[in-house]
C-alpha positions as CSV (number, residue, x, y, z in Angstrom):
1,M,0.0,0.1,0.3
2,I,1.4,3.3,-0.9
3,Q,2.3,5.4,2.2
4,N,3.2,9.2,0.5
5,Q,0.1,11.2,0.0
6,R,-0.3,11.8,-3.6
7,T,-1.9,14.0,-6.9
8,I,-1.4,14.7,-10.3
9,S,1.2,16.5,-12.2
10,T,-0.6,19.0,-14.1
11,S,-3.9,20.0,-15.1
12,I,-6.6,17.9,-17.1
13,S,-10.0,18.0,-18.9
14,I,-12.7,16.0,-20.5
15,S,-16.2,16.7,-21.3
16,G,-19.5,15.1,-21.4
17,N,-23.3,14.5,-20.5
18,G,-24.8,13.6,-16.8
19,L,-26.4,10.2,-16.8
20,H,-29.6,11.9,-15.2
21,S,-29.8,15.1,-16.2
22,G,-28.4,14.9,-19.9
23,L,-26.6,18.3,-19.4
24,K,-22.9,18.7,-20.7
25,T,-20.1,19.6,-17.9
26,N,-17.1,20.3,-18.6
27,V,-14.8,18.9,-16.0
28,T,-10.8,19.9,-15.3
29,F,-8.9,18.1,-12.5
30,K,-5.9,19.8,-10.8
31,P,-3.2,19.3,-7.9
32,A,-4.2,20.0,-4.6
33,S,-1.9,20.6,-1.5
34,P,-1.0,17.7,0.9
35,F,-4.1,16.6,3.1
36,A,-6.2,19.0,0.7
37,G,-8.3,15.8,0.0
38,I,-10.9,16.0,-2.9
39,T,-12.7,19.1,-3.8
40,F,-15.5,19.5,-6.2
41,I,-15.7,23.2,-7.6
42,R,-18.6,24.7,-9.3
43,T,-17.1,26.9,-11.6
44,D,-20.3,28.5,-13.4
45,A,-21.4,29.7,-9.8
46,K,-21.4,33.6,-9.4
47,E,-18.3,32.8,-7.1
48,A,-17.0,29.4,-7.0
49,V,-18.6,27.4,-4.9
50,S,-16.4,24.2,-3.1
51,I,-18.4,20.8,-2.6
52,K,-15.6,18.9,0.0
53,A,-16.0,15.3,-0.8
54,N,-17.1,14.0,2.5
55,S,-20.5,12.2,3.9
56,E,-21.4,15.6,5.5
57,N,-22.1,17.1,2.0
58,V,-23.8,14.4,0.9
59,H,-27.5,15.4,-0.3
60,S,-29.3,12.1,-1.8
61,T,-28.4,8.5,-2.6
62,Q,-31.2,7.8,-4.7
63,R,-29.1,5.8,-7.9
64,S,-26.2,7.8,-7.5
65,T,-24.2,9.9,-4.9
66,H,-24.9,13.6,-5.0
67,L,-22.8,16.0,-2.9
68,K,-24.3,19.4,-2.1
69,N,-23.2,22.8,-0.7
70,N,-24.7,25.8,-0.4
71,N,-27.6,24.8,-3.1
72,Y,-24.7,23.6,-5.6
73,S,-24.5,20.3,-6.6
74,A,-21.8,17.8,-7.5
75,Q,-24.0,14.8,-8.7
76,T,-23.2,11.2,-9.9
77,T,-19.8,11.6,-8.2
78,E,-19.0,7.4,-7.5
79,H,-17.5,6.6,-10.8
80,V,-14.9,9.5,-10.6
81,L,-14.2,8.8,-6.9
82,A,-13.4,5.2,-7.4
83,A,-11.0,6.5,-10.7
84,I,-9.1,8.4,-7.5
85,S,-8.8,5.5,-5.4
86,A,-8.0,3.1,-8.3
87,L,-5.0,5.4,-8.6
88,E,-4.5,5.8,-4.5
89,I,-4.4,9.9,-5.2
90,D,-5.6,11.8,-1.9
91,N,-5.9,15.4,-3.1
92,L,-7.4,16.9,-6.1
93,I,-9.3,19.7,-7.2
94,I,-12.0,18.8,-9.7
95,E,-13.9,22.1,-11.2
96,I,-17.2,21.2,-13.2
97,D,-19.4,23.6,-14.5
98,N,-22.7,22.3,-14.2
99,I,-24.7,19.9,-11.8
100,E,-23.8,16.5,-12.5
101,L,-20.5,14.5,-13.4
102,P,-20.3,12.8,-17.1
103,I,-21.5,9.3,-17.3
104,L,-18.7,8.8,-19.9
105,D,-19.1,4.8,-20.8
106,G,-20.7,4.4,-17.6
107,S,-17.6,3.0,-15.8
108,S,-14.4,4.8,-14.3
109,A,-11.7,3.6,-16.7
110,P,-12.3,6.9,-18.8
111,F,-11.3,8.9,-15.6
112,V,-8.5,6.3,-14.7
113,R,-6.8,7.0,-18.0
114,L,-7.2,10.9,-18.2
115,L,-5.7,11.3,-14.9
116,E,-2.7,8.8,-15.6
117,E,-2.5,10.9,-18.7
118,A,-1.9,14.0,-16.3
119,G,0.7,12.0,-14.7
120,I,0.9,10.9,-10.9
121,K,2.9,12.3,-8.0
122,D,4.2,11.6,-4.7
123,Q,3.9,14.3,-2.1
124,K,6.3,15.2,0.7
125,A,3.4,13.9,3.6
126,N,2.3,10.6,5.2
127,R,-1.2,9.6,4.0
128,R,-4.1,9.3,6.3
129,V,-4.8,5.5,7.1
130,F,-7.1,3.7,9.0
131,S,-6.4,0.7,10.4
132,P,-9.5,-1.5,12.6
133,K,-7.6,-3.0,15.5
134,K,-10.8,-5.3,15.8
135,K,-13.2,-6.5,13.5
136,I,-15.9,-4.1,12.7
137,H,-19.4,-5.0,12.0
138,F,-21.9,-3.0,10.7
139,K,-25.4,-4.0,9.8
140,F,-27.3,-1.1,7.8
141,E,-31.2,-2.3,8.0
142,E,-33.3,-0.8,6.1
143,T,-32.0,-2.7,2.8
144,D,-30.3,-5.7,4.7
145,S,-26.9,-4.2,3.7
146,E,-24.2,-6.0,6.2
147,Y,-20.7,-4.7,6.0
148,I,-17.9,-6.4,7.7
149,L,-13.9,-4.7,8.2
150,E,-11.4,-6.9,9.6
151,P,-7.6,-6.0,10.5
152,H,-5.7,-6.7,7.3
153,D,-2.1,-5.4,5.8
154,D,-3.3,-4.0,2.6
155,F,-7.1,-2.9,1.3
156,S,-9.0,-5.8,0.2
157,V,-13.1,-5.8,-0.8
158,E,-15.1,-8.3,-1.3
159,V,-18.8,-7.8,-2.3
160,K,-21.7,-10.1,-2.7
161,V,-25.4,-9.4,-4.5
162,D,-28.3,-11.2,-4.7
163,Y,-31.1,-9.6,-6.8
164,N,-33.1,-12.8,-6.7
165,T,-33.9,-12.5,-10.6
166,S,-32.9,-15.1,-12.6
167,V,-30.9,-12.8,-15.1
168,L,-29.3,-11.5,-11.9
169,N,-29.2,-14.3,-8.8
170,T,-26.3,-14.5,-6.5
171,S,-23.3,-13.1,-7.5
172,S,-20.2,-12.1,-6.3
173,A,-16.6,-9.5,-6.9
174,K,-13.1,-9.4,-5.4
175,V,-10.3,-7.5,-5.4
176,E,-7.0,-7.9,-3.3
177,D,-5.8,-4.6,-3.7
178,M,-5.9,-1.3,-5.3
179,Q,-3.4,-2.5,-8.5
180,D,-6.4,-5.5,-8.7
181,F,-9.2,-3.0,-8.6
182,K,-7.3,-0.9,-11.2
183,Q,-6.9,-3.6,-13.7
184,N,-10.2,-6.0,-12.8
185,C,-13.0,-3.6,-12.2
186,I,-12.7,-0.2,-13.4
187,E,-14.0,-0.8,-17.1
188,A,-17.2,-2.4,-15.1
189,R,-20.3,-0.4,-16.0
190,T,-23.4,0.6,-14.4
191,F,-26.4,-1.8,-15.1
192,V,-30.4,-1.0,-14.5
193,F,-33.4,-3.5,-15.1
194,L,-35.4,-2.7,-18.0
195,H,-38.5,-2.1,-15.4
196,E,-36.3,0.4,-13.8
197,L,-35.4,1.8,-16.8
198,T,-39.0,2.5,-17.9
199,Q,-39.6,4.1,-14.6
200,L,-36.5,6.4,-14.3
201,I,-37.8,7.8,-18.1
202,D,-41.3,8.7,-16.4
203,Q,-39.6,10.4,-13.6
204,G,-37.6,12.8,-16.1
205,L,-34.5,10.9,-15.2
206,I,-31.3,9.3,-17.4
207,K,-31.8,12.1,-19.9
208,G,-28.2,11.3,-20.9
209,G,-28.5,7.7,-21.1
210,D,-28.3,6.3,-24.6
211,L,-27.5,2.7,-24.2
212,N,-24.2,2.5,-24.8
213,N,-23.2,3.6,-21.1
214,A,-25.3,0.9,-19.2
215,I,-26.4,-2.8,-19.4
216,V,-29.7,-3.2,-19.4
217,L,-31.0,-6.5,-17.7
218,V,-34.7,-7.8,-18.6
219,E,-36.1,-10.3,-15.6
220,N,-39.6,-10.0,-17.2
221,E,-41.2,-10.9,-20.6
222,I,-41.8,-7.8,-22.7
223,N,-43.5,-7.4,-25.8
224,K,-42.4,-6.1,-29.0
225,E,-44.3,-2.8,-28.8
226,E,-42.4,-1.8,-25.2
227,L,-39.2,-2.5,-27.2
228,Y,-40.4,-0.1,-30.1
229,K,-40.8,2.6,-27.4
230,L,-37.7,1.6,-25.9
231,A,-35.8,1.8,-29.6
232,K,-37.9,5.0,-30.2
233,Y,-36.6,6.9,-27.0
234,F,-33.1,5.8,-27.5
235,D,-33.0,6.2,-31.2
236,K,-32.2,3.0,-32.3
237,D,-33.3,0.7,-35.1
238,N,-34.4,-2.0,-33.2
239,I,-34.1,-3.7,-29.7
240,E,-33.7,-6.7,-28.8
241,I,-33.4,-9.3,-25.4
242,Q,-30.5,-11.4,-25.7
243,E,-30.5,-14.9,-24.7
244,N,-28.7,-14.4,-21.4
245,G,-31.4,-11.8,-20.7
246,I,-29.2,-8.6,-21.4
247,L,-30.6,-6.0,-24.2
248,N,-28.6,-6.2,-27.3
249,N,-27.2,-2.9,-26.8
250,I,-23.5,-4.0,-25.2
251,D,-21.8,-7.2,-24.8
252,L,-20.6,-8.0,-21.3
253,K,-17.0,-7.1,-20.5
254,Y,-17.0,-10.0,-17.5
255,E,-19.5,-12.4,-16.8
256,N,-20.0,-11.2,-13.5
257,E,-19.8,-7.3,-14.4
258,P,-23.0,-5.9,-12.5
259,A,-21.3,-7.6,-9.1
260,R,-18.0,-5.9,-10.6
261,H,-19.4,-2.4,-10.6
262,K,-21.5,-2.6,-7.2
263,L,-17.4,-3.2,-6.0
264,L,-16.8,-0.6,-7.9
265,D,-19.7,1.7,-6.5
266,V,-18.2,1.1,-2.7
267,I,-15.0,2.1,-3.6
268,G,-16.2,5.6,-5.0
269,D,-18.4,6.1,-1.5
270,L,-15.8,5.0,0.5
271,K,-13.4,8.1,-1.0
272,L,-16.1,10.1,1.1
273,F,-14.4,8.3,4.7
274,D,-11.2,11.3,4.9
275,F,-8.6,8.1,5.3
276,C,-7.7,5.0,3.6
277,I,-8.7,2.4,5.0
278,K,-6.4,-0.9,5.7
279,G,-8.5,-3.9,6.0
280,K,-10.4,-6.6,4.7
281,L,-14.0,-5.5,3.9
282,T,-16.8,-7.7,3.1
283,V,-19.9,-6.0,1.9
284,T,-23.6,-7.6,1.3
285,K,-26.0,-6.1,-0.6
286,P,-24.0,-3.0,-0.9
287,G,-26.3,0.2,-2.2
288,H,-25.2,4.4,-2.0
289,K,-27.3,4.7,0.6
290,A,-25.8,2.3,2.9
291,N,-22.6,2.6,1.9
292,I,-22.7,6.3,3.2
293,A,-24.1,4.9,6.8
294,F,-21.1,2.8,6.6
295,V,-18.7,5.6,6.1
296,E,-20.4,7.6,9.0
297,K,-19.9,4.8,10.9
298,L,-16.1,4.9,10.6
299,N,-16.6,8.5,10.6
300,E,-17.4,7.5,14.4
301,I,-14.7,5.2,15.4
302,M,-12.0,7.4,14.0
303,K,-13.2,10.4,16.1
304,K,-12.0,7.8,19.2
305,E,-8.7,6.7,17.1
306,A,-5.5,8.8,17.8
307,P,-3.5,9.9,14.7
308,F,-1.0,7.7,13.2
309,Y,2.5,9.2,14.2
310,D,6.1,8.0,13.3
311,P,8.9,10.1,14.9
312,S,11.1,9.0,11.7
313,I,8.7,10.8,9.3
314,P,9.7,14.7,8.9
315,P,6.7,17.0,10.1
316,I,5.0,19.4,8.6
317,K,6.4,22.0,10.0
318,D,9.0,21.8,12.6
319,I,10.0,23.6,15.9
320,H,11.3,26.2,13.3
321,D,8.7,26.4,10.7
322,I,6.1,26.9,14.3
323,M,8.5,29.7,15.3
324,D,8.0,31.2,12.2
325,M,4.3,31.7,12.7
326,L,3.5,31.9,16.5
327,P,4.6,34.5,18.7
328,H,5.4,32.4,21.6
329,R,8.9,31.3,22.9
330,P,10.3,28.8,25.4
331,P,8.9,28.0,28.5
332,F,5.6,28.9,26.8
333,L,5.9,27.2,23.4
334,L,3.8,24.3,23.7
335,I,3.9,22.8,21.0
336,D,6.8,20.9,19.1
337,K,5.8,19.3,15.4
338,I,3.1,19.8,13.2
339,I,2.4,16.2,11.6
340,E,-0.7,17.6,9.0
341,L,-1.9,20.5,8.2
342,S,-5.4,21.0,5.9
343,D,-8.4,23.9,5.6
344,T,-10.2,22.1,8.4
345,H,-7.6,20.0,10.6
346,V,-4.6,20.3,12.5
347,V,-2.4,17.4,14.3
348,G,0.2,18.4,16.5
349,V,2.8,17.0,18.6
350,K,3.7,18.1,22.1
351,N,6.8,15.7,24.1
352,V,6.6,16.4,27.7
353,T,9.6,15.9,29.3
354,M,10.4,16.2,33.1
355,N,12.6,19.3,32.7
356,E,9.4,21.4,31.9
357,D,9.1,24.5,34.0
358,F,5.7,23.9,35.3
359,F,7.0,20.8,36.8
360,T,8.7,22.5,39.4
361,G,6.1,23.4,41.5
362,H,2.9,21.7,39.9
363,F,3.3,18.5,42.6
364,P,6.8,17.9,42.4
365,G,6.7,14.6,44.3
366,A,4.0,13.3,41.6
367,P,4.3,15.3,38.5
368,V,1.4,16.1,36.0
369,M,0.9,17.9,33.4
370,P,-1.8,20.8,34.6
371,G,-4.8,20.7,32.3
372,V,-5.1,24.5,31.4
373,L,-1.9,23.8,29.8
374,Q,-2.5,21.3,27.9
375,I,-5.7,23.6,26.7
376,E,-3.1,25.9,25.3
377,A,-0.8,23.4,24.0
378,M,-3.9,22.6,21.7
379,A,-5.0,25.8,21.1
380,Q,-0.9,26.6,19.8
381,A,-1.6,23.7,17.4
382,G,-5.0,25.4,16.4
383,G,-3.3,28.8,15.7
384,I,-1.3,27.4,13.1
385,L,-4.7,25.8,11.6
386,L,-6.3,29.6,11.8
387,L,-3.0,31.3,10.7
388,S,-2.4,29.2,7.9
389,S,-5.8,31.0,6.4
390,V,-4.2,34.2,5.9
391,P,-1.2,34.9,3.7
392,D,1.3,36.9,5.9
393,P,0.8,34.8,9.2
394,E,3.9,36.5,11.0
395,N,1.7,39.8,11.3
396,Y,-1.4,38.3,13.2
397,L,-1.5,37.2,16.9
398,T,-4.0,34.4,18.0
399,Y,-6.3,35.5,21.0
400,F,-8.8,33.2,22.8
401,M,-12.4,33.6,22.4
402,K,-14.0,30.6,24.1
403,I,-13.3,27.5,26.2
404,D,-16.1,24.9,26.4
405,K,-16.7,21.4,27.2
406,A,-13.5,20.8,28.5
407,K,-12.6,17.2,29.8
408,F,-9.8,15.8,31.2
409,K,-9.8,11.8,30.9
410,Q,-6.4,10.7,32.1
411,K,-3.3,12.6,34.1
412,V,-0.5,13.5,31.5
413,I,3.3,12.6,33.1
414,P,6.8,13.2,31.8
415,G,7.9,10.9,29.2
416,D,4.5,11.3,27.3
417,T,4.0,12.0,23.9
418,I,0.6,14.3,23.5
419,I,-0.9,14.2,20.0
420,F,-3.1,16.6,19.5
421,R,-6.1,16.7,16.7
422,S,-8.2,19.4,16.1
423,E,-11.2,19.9,13.6
424,L,-13.0,22.9,12.3
425,V,-16.9,22.7,14.0
426,S,-17.3,25.7,11.3
427,P,-15.6,27.3,8.6
428,I,-13.6,30.1,9.7
429,R,-15.1,33.4,9.1
430,R,-13.8,37.4,9.3
431,G,-10.9,35.7,10.9
432,I,-12.6,33.9,13.6
433,C,-12.0,29.8,14.1
434,H,-14.6,27.3,16.2
435,M,-12.7,23.6,16.3
436,F,-13.1,20.6,18.4
437,G,-10.0,19.1,19.7
438,Q,-8.5,16.0,21.3
439,G,-5.4,15.3,22.8
440,F,-3.8,11.1,22.9
441,V,-1.2,9.5,24.7
442,G,-0.6,6.1,23.7
443,G,-3.6,6.0,21.7
444,K,-6.1,6.9,24.2
445,V,-8.1,10.0,24.6
446,V,-6.8,11.9,27.7
447,M,-8.6,15.3,27.1
448,E,-11.1,17.1,24.8
449,A,-12.6,20.7,24.3
450,E,-14.4,23.0,22.4
451,L,-12.1,26.3,21.3
452,M,-13.3,29.5,19.5
453,A,-10.4,31.8,18.6
454,T,-9.6,35.0,16.4
455,I,-6.6,36.4,14.8
456,K,-6.1,40.2,15.0
457,K,-3.3,41.9,13.0
458,V,-0.8,43.4,14.4
459,K,-0.6,47.1,14.1
């Protein structure tokens, strides 16, 4: 599994029509900085609107994964997100000038080829990885979907589907890693049952469908008049049903192509999780709604997981970089490294040593780091996040506005290394930052709090 974060080397574009809207969308992929993640940008808005690819922005899961922010949409995102996963890309800007990503051939392959043409490059930052310590079992009762994630040394996925029809009964698909996925699944195209197709047409959807980008499965008998109507709708001379119960629009690329496409959808939707998964995933009866519910379950688990920290990996900001941004100096400079930094989160490291000044008077016989200084250390890491939002951070000072819901769960003593992780509760506006932070020692949460701070320019 690749350890460095990745983006593309240069910008590249593609155009096509959306499957449901039928509208033409121009798409431009651009490199993004480490920890930026995947962001869709609607360039047709009066002021460009960013739509972060995460579960919080999921607006709908009906027939596709639809993201939305400030009334601007990025619809049918799963195929492009699966392509990004196939190439193990972490950071990318995707500019679109309409509501829906192009359907192209109904698979992820065109996006993979395009991104490979742009070139993939490693970045000087470690990937954010989630490795489950024990088996995670998640059941989505609404659709009887099941997700089992077990510890594993790479990311493997197996998907099992059962539509209980003569044309598509029990089927499965499996990949051992992302290279296997790229080689054996990215060309799997979307599929639809014929009865669904007629319903979608009646609902005003699949306006961009042309029978060249979807496998149409026929599970019930259909008369010639209905076939004639379909042929007319899709501007075909004639439509027939093949012996395997599939319309004669396209031939299958794989015997289990529908199952492989379901696996593709799972991997695409999992890209809305902020971490790369290192584990063995088995999914039964997947669907977009269930996939997103599983992502939200993983997000809940990650809130309790300590950030990954390897002292041998160079930090994003070392102590010299920190002192260039913060006015604090010893003994009141309480953060040693920044190991993760994005527009919405920061992870900082504090090495607690016996020669700290505060241990002289704070329980000399049984030294404990004061809780207020743990808050201060976390706030200094948060100050790096806040100051990174302005082009000249050296000209600003950071001030506390509010501390809320502070809890101290375990004492911190000399020899401990505290990992502070803070995430924005709301976007930074007018220099005001509201964040939720936690401190971890040895993988356990030792403290947490909500902080609000502001920056003021030095006169």
